[in-house]
N, C-alpha and C positions, 0 to 999 in steps of 0.2 A: 303852476305858471313856468315855464320850458325858458331857460335864458337862452338866447343864440349868441354868435359872436358880435353881433351890431343890432341885434334886434331881439324885442321881446315877443315870445309867440302863445298865443291862446290854444289849446288843445279843444273840440267839442267834439266827443264821441255821439252823445244823443241829438243829433237833429231832427229826428223823427222826421228822415226823408227816405224811403226805400232805395233811394240811387243813391245814396253816400253814407259810405262806413264813418267818415271822420271829416271834419273840416279845421283844416289851420287858419288862424287868425293874426296877421304882424300888428302889433302896437303901434303905431306911430309914436316918436320920440317923446312927442309933445305930449302924449296922455299916457306915457308911462309909468307918471307921479302917482294915478290913478289906483286907488285900492283893486288887489285882483279880484274882490269878489263882483266891483262894477263894470270891472272889464269883463269877465267870464259871463256876467246877466246879459250885457247888451251883446257879445258875440252870437250869444245860444238862441237869444230873439232872433238875432240878423239870419242865422244858420235855419231856423226855423219858416222864417219867411220866405227864404228861398228853396223855391222848388221845382220840379219839372213843368213845364207849361201843361195847360190843358189838352185832354183829348182833342178835343175840337180844333186847338192852335194847329195843333199836327198834321191832324187832317186837313187842314186848310193850306196851309204849307206844301203838302205833297199834292193837294189839286193845283195850286197857285204853279208849281214844277210842271206838272204833268200839260197843264197849257201851254206854258210857254215854249216846251219842248217839241208839240204838237205844231203851234203856231212858228217855230222856225221851222220844222221840217215841212208845213203846206208854203210860207215863203222860197224856201231852197226849189219845193216842184215847181212853182212859178215860174221865177228866173231861170229854171231848164229850159220849161216850155218857150218861154220866149226866146229865149237863144237858139232853139231848136227852129223856132218858128221864122227868127232872122237869117238862117244861116240855109235855110229850104227843106 
């Protein structure tokens, strides 16, 4: 365990996630009395549970962003057409 100036820090280097090399956890003062093993086990469990979103969620977010941009472009074109019709 690494001791900071005001914090105790747990470093997890085996998170089993391709995206992260290591994860740092800052231990709350009220839990600093727990054993290092307990804190390290809990930190490893949390690090393993945190992973990148599944590819389907990423694709869904991209499609939603593309739809929003197309909708905004269509709205802008409609407003421009309405203004041109009003001005003659």
